[in-house]
GUVEX-507267 format. One line per field, with one value per atom (N, C-alpha, C): residue number from 1; residue in one letter; atom name; y, x, z. Coordinates in pm, 1 decimal, m for minus. Example, Ala and Ser with C-alpha at 12.3 -4.5 7.8 and 13.67 -1.06 7.14 Angstrom:
residues 2
k <- (1_1_1_2_2_2)
r <- (A_A_A_S_S_S)
a <- (N_CA_C_N_CA_C)
py <- (m569.0_m450.0_m330.0_m225.0_m106.0_3.0)
px <- (1319.0_1230.0_1320.0_1285.0_1367.0_1290.0)
pz <- (780.0_780.0_780.0_708.0_714.0_787.0)
end
This chain:
residues 91
k <- (1_1_1_2_2_2_3_3_3_4_4_4_5_5_5_6_6_6_7_7_7_8_8_8_9_9_9_10_10_10_11_11_11_12_12_12_13_13_13_14_14_14_15_15_15_16_16_16_17_17_17_18_18_18_19_19_19_20_20_20_21_21_21_22_22_22_23_23_23_24_24_24_25_25_25_26_26_26_27_27_27_28_28_28_29_29_29_30_30_30_31_31_31_32_32_32_33_33_33_34_34_34_35_35_35_36_36_36_37_37_37_38_38_38_39_39_39_40_40_40_41_41_41_42_42_42_43_43_43_44_44_44_45_45_45_46_46_46_47_47_47_48_48_48_49_49_49_50_50_50_51_51_51_52_52_52_53_53_53_54_54_54_55_55_55_56_56_56_57_57_57_58_58_58_59_59_59_60_60_60_61_61_61_62_62_62_63_63_63_64_64_64_65_65_65_66_66_66_67_67_67_68_68_68_69_69_69_70_70_70_71_71_71_72_72_72_73_73_73_74_74_74_75_75_75_76_76_76_77_77_77_78_78_78_79_79_79_80_80_80_81_81_81_82_82_82_83_83_83_84_84_84_85_85_85_86_86_86_87_87_87_88_88_88_89_89_89_90_90_90_91_91_91)
r <- (M_M_M_A_A_A_V_V_V_I_I_I_A_A_A_R_R_R_K_K_K_L_L_L_R_R_R_L_L_L_F_F_F_G_G_G_R_R_R_V_V_V_Q_Q_Q_G_G_G_V_V_V_F_F_F_F_F_F_R_R_R_Q_Q_Q_W_W_W_A_A_A_I_I_I_A_A_A_Q_Q_Q_A_A_A_R_R_R_S_S_S_L_L_L_G_G_G_V_V_V_A_A_A_G_G_G_W_W_W_V_V_V_R_R_R_N_N_N_R_R_R_S_S_S_D_D_D_G_G_G_S_S_S_L_L_L_E_E_E_A_A_A_H_H_H_L_L_L_E_E_E_G_G_G_E_E_E_E_E_E_A_A_A_A_A_A_V_V_V_E_E_E_Q_Q_Q_M_M_M_I_I_I_E_E_E_R_R_R_M_M_M_R_R_R_R_R_R_G_G_G_P_P_P_E_E_E_R_R_R_A_A_A_H_H_H_V_V_V_D_D_D_D_D_D_V_V_V_M_M_M_I_I_I_E_E_E_P_P_P_A_A_A_A_A_A_P_P_P_E_E_E_D_D_D_L_L_L_K_K_K_D_D_D_F_F_F_T_T_T_V_V_V_K_K_K_L_L_L)
a <- (N_CA_C_N_CA_C_N_CA_C_N_CA_C_N_CA_C_N_CA_C_N_CA_C_N_CA_C_N_CA_C_N_CA_C_N_CA_C_N_CA_C_N_CA_C_N_CA_C_N_CA_C_N_CA_C_N_CA_C_N_CA_C_N_CA_C_N_CA_C_N_CA_C_N_CA_C_N_CA_C_N_CA_C_N_CA_C_N_CA_C_N_CA_C_N_CA_C_N_CA_C_N_CA_C_N_CA_C_N_CA_C_N_CA_C_N_CA_C_N_CA_C_N_CA_C_N_CA_C_N_CA_C_N_CA_C_N_CA_C_N_CA_C_N_CA_C_N_CA_C_N_CA_C_N_CA_C_N_CA_C_N_CA_C_N_CA_C_N_CA_C_N_CA_C_N_CA_C_N_CA_C_N_CA_C_N_CA_C_N_CA_C_N_CA_C_N_CA_C_N_CA_C_N_CA_C_N_CA_C_N_CA_C_N_CA_C_N_CA_C_N_CA_C_N_CA_C_N_CA_C_N_CA_C_N_CA_C_N_CA_C_N_CA_C_N_CA_C_N_CA_C_N_CA_C_N_CA_C_N_CA_C_N_CA_C_N_CA_C_N_CA_C_N_CA_C_N_CA_C_N_CA_C_N_CA_C_N_CA_C_N_CA_C_N_CA_C_N_CA_C_N_CA_C_N_CA_C_N_CA_C_N_CA_C_N_CA_C)
py <- (m141.0_m143.9_m23.4_8.1_134.3_98.3_241.2_251.0_282.2_291.4_263.0_344.7_413.3_467.7_456.0_417.0_396.8_469.7_534.8_646.6_530.6_493.3_411.3_481.8_453.8_513.5_375.5_344.0_199.7_244.9_174.3_217.9_81.1_102.6_m12.6_11.8_m119.8_m159.2_m126.4_m19.9_m31.2_114.0_128.5_193.5_121.7_96.2_44.0_m91.9_m142.0_m314.9_m328.2_m184.4_m250.8_m237.1_m145.9_m157.8_m117.6_m11.1_67.6_m23.4_m71.5_m129.3_m260.9_m370.5_m424.7_m367.6_m284.2_m228.0_m246.9_m178.8_m153.6_m248.1_m384.2_m519.1_m587.9_m572.2_m594.6_m501.1_m385.5_m356.9_m346.5_m385.1_m398.7_m536.3_m604.8_m749.7_m782.5_m724.5_m703.5_m552.4_m536.3_m360.8_m278.9_m243.1_m156.8_m16.7_113.7_216.0_317.5_349.0_491.3_553.7_513.7_582.4_490.3_535.7_518.8_602.9_655.9_748.2_709.0_746.0_726.1_911.1_886.5_983.4_1001.7_1172.3_1175.4_1133.7_1077.6_1032.1_841.4_802.9_708.4_614.6_635.9_578.6_557.7_495.6_490.4_568.9_626.6_632.7_620.9_537.9_533.6_548.9_595.6_627.9_483.1_401.9_248.4_327.2_298.3_305.4_188.3_127.7_34.2_m35.0_m128.5_m232.4_m241.8_m259.7_m281.7_m399.6_m548.7_m648.4_m659.1_m550.0_m524.6_m460.7_m348.6_m262.2_m328.0_m365.6_m498.3_m532.3_m653.8_m763.1_m670.0_m544.9_m481.3_m442.8_m387.3_m341.1_m479.0_m562.0_m713.3_m749.7_m732.3_m735.5_m643.3_m491.9_m442.1_m420.9_m515.3_m524.6_m601.6_m710.1_m814.8_m741.4_m687.5_m609.2_m694.7_m685.5_m752.5_m801.3_m934.3_m1044.7_m958.0_m807.7_m769.3_m666.9_m647.2_m540.8_m610.3_m507.8_m561.7_m449.6_m473.2_m373.7_m413.2_m214.8_m286.2_m214.2_m101.3_m71.8_1.9_m5.2_40.1_154.3_265.4_356.7_343.1_348.8_378.2_441.9_516.2_614.9_646.6_658.1_670.8_782.6_777.4_928.4_918.2_1013.8_1051.6_983.4_885.6_835.6_964.5_952.1_1029.2_993.7_952.4_881.2_821.3_707.4_719.4_586.0_595.7_437.5_331.6_390.6_332.8_316.1_230.6_252.1_278.7_402.4_448.8_512.5_496.6_597.1_703.0_819.7_978.4_1023.7_1110.9_1170.4_1281.6)
px <- (2421.7_2327.1_2272.1_2131.2_2081.9_1986.7_1992.5_1950.6_1794.9_1734.7_1615.7_1561.7_1466.1_1404.4_1255.7_1206.2_1088.2_1057.4_983.6_935.7_808.4_810.7_692.7_616.9_530.4_411.1_315.3_379.1_277.8_235.6_93.0_21.8_m68.9_m60.9_m115.9_m37.9_m12.0_49.8_220.4_278.1_398.1_513.1_452.9_545.1_523.3_629.8_654.1_676.7_703.0_744.0_859.3_967.0_1088.0_1111.6_988.3_994.8_1140.7_1176.7_1262.3_1364.6_1439.5_1553.8_1531.0_1414.8_1456.4_1497.7_1403.1_1419.0_1534.1_1604.7_1814.3_1877.2_1832.7_1875.9_1817.2_1737.6_1657.6_1718.6_1714.9_1792.2_1930.9_1989.6_2123.8_2184.4_2084.9_2109.0_2106.6_1982.1_2002.7_2050.9_2111.4_2192.4_2118.7_1997.1_1944.7_1979.7_2006.1_2025.3_1879.2_1862.8_1822.0_1779.3_1625.3_1597.1_1464.0_1448.6_1341.6_1288.4_1179.6_1115.6_1018.0_952.5_818.8_738.7_634.9_544.2_450.9_409.5_373.9_191.6_145.0_54.2_65.0_102.0_114.6_184.5_176.7_249.3_417.9_417.4_609.6_629.7_682.8_814.6_923.8_996.8_1075.5_1113.7_1248.5_1288.9_1397.7_1369.1_1481.9_1530.9_1640.6_1678.2_1791.2_1820.6_1912.7_1927.0_1945.5_1847.8_1781.0_1703.6_1530.3_1485.0_1572.3_1532.3_1532.5_1654.3_1674.6_1548.8_1543.0_1429.7_1299.8_1254.5_1128.2_1141.3_1234.5_1236.7_1259.5_1283.5_1264.2_1094.5_1088.8_906.4_843.0_863.8_769.3_782.3_911.6_929.7_891.4_900.1_837.1_643.1_594.8_443.1_432.7_486.0_510.6_571.1_685.7_733.9_774.3_829.8_847.9_752.1_826.7_668.7_555.3_585.8_492.8_425.1_435.2_345.8_285.5_233.4_62.7_33.3_102.3_98.6_m36.9_m94.9_m281.9_m239.0_m136.1_m161.5_15.7_27.4_121.2_117.4_141.0_137.3_325.3_302.5_469.0_476.8_555.7_542.5_666.8_724.2_857.3_924.1_1062.9_1128.0_1299.1_1327.5_1484.8_1562.7_1672.4_1798.1_1830.0_1905.1_1945.4_2108.2_2159.2_2329.1_2337.9_2211.7_2309.8_2334.9_2456.8_2509.5_2485.2_2420.0_2332.3_2179.8_2179.2_2024.1_2000.4_1974.0_1969.3_1842.1_1782.5_1708.1_1695.0_1578.1_1558.2_1521.9_1527.9_1471.3_1379.8)
pz <- (m1923.3_m1886.9_m1851.1_m1864.8_m1870.1_m1704.4_m1662.0_m1520.0_m1549.1_m1483.0_m1433.0_m1334.0_m1321.7_m1137.2_m1138.7_m1042.5_m984.0_m813.6_m861.8_m700.4_m649.1_m516.5_m533.0_m384.2_m342.5_m210.1_m186.9_m67.1_m24.1_104.5_132.3_208.8_264.1_396.8_464.1_597.8_681.6_779.2_745.6_705.6_670.1_755.8_873.4_982.0_1097.8_1135.8_1305.8_1246.7_1152.0_1155.5_1077.8_1128.9_1055.5_916.9_834.4_688.1_619.1_688.2_595.4_646.6_758.4_754.5_690.1_681.7_583.7_448.2_423.9_263.3_234.7_310.3_270.0_251.1_318.4_332.3_195.2_127.3_42.6_m116.2_m67.2_m164.0_m220.9_m151.0_m137.0_m169.3_m153.3_m221.3_m345.7_m372.9_m519.5_m585.3_m561.0_m627.8_m666.3_m626.1_m615.8_m543.8_m621.8_m510.4_m443.8_m381.1_m341.8_m194.9_m162.3_m47.2_m11.0_93.9_194.5_315.9_306.0_427.2_474.6_605.6_646.0_622.3_623.5_602.5_684.6_656.7_787.7_796.2_669.5_650.5_693.5_697.6_703.1_694.0_555.3_425.2_390.5_327.8_308.4_146.9_167.7_9.5_23.8_m111.8_m174.6_m324.1_m294.3_m451.3_m497.1_m608.3_m663.7_m780.3_m773.1_m945.2_m952.9_m1066.9_m1108.0_m1235.7_m1228.9_m1411.1_m1387.6_m1444.7_m1467.0_m1392.9_m1440.1_m1377.2_m1200.7_m1147.1_m1052.8_m939.7_m1030.2_m942.7_m965.3_m1049.9_m1062.8_m968.3_m944.3_m831.9_m698.6_m677.1_m525.1_m555.5_m640.4_m611.3_m553.9_m631.4_m623.3_m441.8_m406.3_m295.0_m170.6_m221.0_m109.3_m123.6_m247.4_m222.7_m119.4_m87.9_11.2_142.9_119.7_313.3_319.0_496.9_604.7_650.1_751.9_811.3_869.1_916.9_1013.7_944.5_819.9_758.9_664.2_641.2_530.9_455.4_362.1_238.3_139.8_158.5_106.9_m48.6_m75.8_m215.1_m237.5_m337.0_m405.3_m543.8_m542.8_m616.5_m675.7_m819.5_m848.2_m985.9_m1014.3_m1104.3_m1150.7_m1275.4_m1332.2_m1251.4_m1250.9_m1148.6_m1262.3_m1263.8_m1303.5_m1231.1_m1261.2_m1188.1_m1069.8_m995.7_m932.5_m861.1_m982.1_m978.8_m881.0_m785.4_m595.6_m632.9_m559.7_m507.2_m397.9_m316.5_m218.2_m133.5_m94.8_m84.8_126.0_146.6_270.6_303.1_475.7_521.9_468.3_477.6_400.4_495.9_588.3_704.5_589.9)
end
């Protein structure tokens, strides 16, 4: 199976709502590797990689986010796979 990767930037109420911990659980349930981190401008950045269908499902879940989040906009760019094996918080 081909591995794809995507870089995401999420804007809205995405910090202080347990988004990163929620993203870890979602990614692991889908078999998606990568990382997520808060940005100083209040946005959230993520790198997702895995099978195309799983990455697309993760993107759709991130568009909604956890219960207390409110995602206003998502920027998605192709990225190079980093051969990651897990999904973590990146500082």
